[in-house]
N, C-alpha and C positions, 0 to 999 in steps of 0.2 A: 504494499501499500505506499510506504513511504517513496518507494521508488515512483511509482504512478505520480505522485504528487511533485516530488522533484522535476518530473518529464513535463510535466503540464506549466510549473512555474517556469522552466525554461523555455518553454514555446510561447509563453505571454510574454518573456523578455525580448524574444527574439522579433515578436510583433509589435515590439513598442514604437520602432521607427519605420516609417514606410521602406527604407531599403532592407532593412532586417526582414520585414515581411516579404518583401521581393525575393530575398535570397532564400529564405524559407521555401516559398512557392516554387522557385527553381529547384531546389533539392527535391521536391516532392513530385517533380516533373511536370508540373503545369507551368511550361514555358511560355506560352501565349498569353497567358493570364499575366504574367510577371512583365512581360515586354509591354504589353499594354498599360500596367499599373506603374512602371517605369516612366513612361513616356508622359503620362498624366501630371505626375507627382512633379516631374523636370518641367513641365509646361507651367503648372502651378508657382513654383518658385521664380521663373522669369517673370510672371505677371506680377509678383511681388518686388521685381528689381534685385533679385538675390542669384545672379547667374552662378556663385561660388557654390552654392548648395546643388543648383542644377547641373553643374560640372561633376559633383561628387557624385551625385545620383547616376547619371548617364555613364561615367567611366566605371564606377563600381559595380553596375548591373550589367553592362557590355561585357566587362570581365568574367563575370560570373556565367552568363549565357554561353560565351566562347569557351570557356572551361569546360561547360556542360555540353559542348560540341553542337550547339545551336548558332552556326556560324551566320546565317541570314539575320536573325535576329539581333544577335549580337553586332554585326556589321552595320545595321541599321542603326542601333544607338551610338555606335562610334561615329556614323556621319553625323548624327544629331549634335552629338559633342563638338565637333569641328564646326558646326553650323553656329553653336552658342560662342565658340573661340572667336569666329569670323564677326559675328554680328554685334557682339562686346568688345571688339579689338582685344582680346585677351594676349598679353604679350608672349612671343614666341621666345620663350626661356626654357633652361634645362628642366622645371619641373612639367610646365605644359607639354615640352616634347616627349618626357619619359612617359606621359599617359599614352601618347601616339604609338610609341614603340611598343609597350607592352601590349597593346592590342594588335598591333600588326603581327607582332611574333605569334599571336594565337590564332590568326586567321590563316587558314592553309592556301597553298597555291591556286587550287581548284575553284575558290570560292570568288565568283565574279566581284563581289564587294570590296575585295581588297584593294583591286586597282582604283576603284572610286574614292576609297578611303586614302590612298596615298596621294592621289591627285588634289582631294581636297585639303590635305594636310599641306603640301606644297602651296597651294593657293592660299591658303590662311597664312603661310610663314611669309610670303612674297606682299602680303598687306600689312602683316604686324611685326616686321622686323626690318632690318636695315637693307637685306637682299632682296633686289627687284624681282630676281629669277628664283626666289625661294632659298629658305635656309640650307646651306651647304651639309650640315649634318644628317638633316632630314633627306637630302638628296643621296647622300653617303649612304644610309641606312636602307632606303629604297632601292637603290643600286644593287647593293649587296644582296639583298632578298632576292631580286630578279635573276642575279648572277648565279646563286646557290640553286634557283629553281629552273635552270636551262632556259630563262628568257633573255637571250644576248640584246636584243634591238631595245627591249625595255630598259635593261641595266645600263647600256651606254649612254643612253640620253640623261640619266640621272648621275651616272657617275661624272660626266662631263663638267657638270655644275655642282660636284661636291667638294672635299676637302682634299688636303695634300694626300691622305691615304687612299682616297678615290682614284688619283692617278694609278698607284700600284695595283688598286683592285682590277682597274679597267685595262691597263697593259697585260695581265696576267690573263684576264677573260679573253684578250684579242689574241695573245699568243697560245693558248690552249685552242681557241678557235681555228687559228692558223696550221695548228698540227695536223687536223683534219683533213687538209687541202695540200695542192702540191707545193713542194720546196721553194720554187720560185715567186710564190704568190705574197711572200713575206710583206713585201710594200704595200701591198692592196690592203692588208688587215692593219698595219700599224699607221697608214694615212687615216684611217677612221679617228684614231686619236689625235695625231700630229695636226691634220688639217682642221679638224673641229677645234680643237685648243686654240688655235692661230685665228679661226673665225670669231670666237668669242673673246678674243684680245688675252688670251692667257699663254704668252709667250715661255715662260717658265716651265709650264706643265707639258707644253708641246716639245721642249727639248728632253723634258724628263722622260716622257713616255717612249721617245725613239731612244734614249740612252738605255733605258730597262728592257725594252724588246731587244736591241742589239746586244745587249749582255746575255740575254737567254739564247739568243740565236749563237751566240760564240760558244757557250757553255755546251750547247747541244750539238756542236759541231767542230769538236775539238778533234785533232789527229788527222787533219788535212781533208777532212769531209767538204769544207768550203773554202775556196780561197779567199785570203783577207790581206789587204795591204794596209800597212800603217802609214798616215800621211801626217807630219808634223810641221809646220811653219809658223811664222809669227801671229798667223791669224787663225789657224787652223790645227786641231789636234785630233785627228779622227780615223776610224777604221773604214775602209771603202772595200767595197763587195764589187769586183769585176762582174760577177755573174748574175749581181742583182742591181743593175743601174738605177732603178726608181729609189731603191734604199738611199743611193748617194745623192739622188734628188732633193730627197726630203732632208738629208744632213745639210747639204749646201743651202736648202731654202731657209732652214731655221736660223743659220749663220748669218745670211743676208737680211732677214727680218729683224735681227739684234743689232743692226746696223743703221736700220731705218731708212728715212727717205734719202740719205746720202747713198744709198745702194741701188736707186732705182735701174742705173745702167746694168749693174751686174744681175740686178733680178731679170732683166731683157735677156742678157745675155744667156743666162741659166735657163730660161726657157726655151731660148733658140736653139741651145746645144741639145738639149732633151725634147726637142719638138716632136720628132718622130715617135717616140715612147710615148710622149704625152697624149699623142692623138690616137694611140692602140688602146690606152686606157679610156679615153674620153671623157668619163664622168668628173673627172678633176677639174676641168675646164671651168665651170661655174665657182668652184671655191677659189681656184687660183687667181680668177679675176677680181674676186672681192678683196683677196689678199692683197692683190697688186694695188687696189684701191685704198685699203686701209693702212698698210705700211711703206708703200712708195710714193702714194701720191699719182698714180697713174689712173686716169681716168677710165671707166668702164662704159659700155653701152646703157647700163640699167644698174640700179642698185638694189640691193636687198638687205633685209635685217636679220641675220641669221639668228639672233639671240630670241627675236620675236618669232621667227620660224621655228626654233626649238620649243618656245613657250607652248605654241600653237599646237605642235605635235604632242607634247606632253599632255593637253588637255582634250585633244581630238576636234579641234577648231579649223578653220580654213586657214590655209598660208597667209602670213601678214606681209608678204612681199608682192611687189607689182610684178605683172607680166605672168601670173599663175606659175603653178609647180608648187613643190613643197621644199623641203629641207635638201641642200644639194647632195646628189649621190656622189659617193666617194669610190666606187668602183668596187669594192669587196665583193665576191660573189656571195650567195646565199645559200652555205651547205646547211645541214640539219644542225639543230642547237648543239653545241660541245656538250661533253661530259660535266659533271659536277666540278666547279673550281675551287682550288685553293686561294683563298683571297689573302692569306697574309704573306 
């Protein structure tokens, strides 16, 4: 009898607050009722101008539902949480981001809501942080999720806008992807990082990505498998690949970019020297035209905003550039997604 009384008292205590009641309802398997109750209570708090309590209800409720494998309901509350974040201009700080990381970690790759949550989180962070393209930490987290789940095209869009660690993760992703293709296609894969970083004005990471990719290429081709020449001058210290001329082009392009508008003639000569090979690739033309405008002051027939195109691509909208078309195609073929990638 005493045990029954203790259980009754414990249940009454659990139902003392809406959140405890909802969690108890979830434990009993009444997921729809709990989901609806959480939405009603959070809406009540918002009408009372109490977004902090609404956030607590939505986050804890979403977490409980996701832990109970109710992914659609949990994802719906996660989207409601981000709506509160955006509407009430909740700062994009470590605490607010930690809630998003927790919920995204509980959403499986096959749940359609996960991508909506990621996009909503980036959009919120673009409005409530200093980063117009979205918080780099959020981009890094999302990019690593996509990379681990064999979604390279989604991964690279976020990793390009991420942190310093994102450059390593992106390069590892591209290199693993490259190993599924022909050995001669190395430049097509690393260009997806190098040219895109240049297009968003991140010269440092463009060079870093090329260095990291080159280091792995050399490591995997020890013992004379790949002919490499070392070039050391007052302005250049690099490894040249006679059998991979487009790798050399990317290296020289990064060098020219660091010299800025004073290297316009150098850039013209560089494109002229590799013109036939660049024509074979074809897809690099638009990216190179934008790079010529951005770094060397060389006018192009029409201008595009690559950052706007990338943001449009993230959120599924129309391309932001004049003349139609989407993000510049950088030439890499589209093999099947690579195996799971070690991002460390």
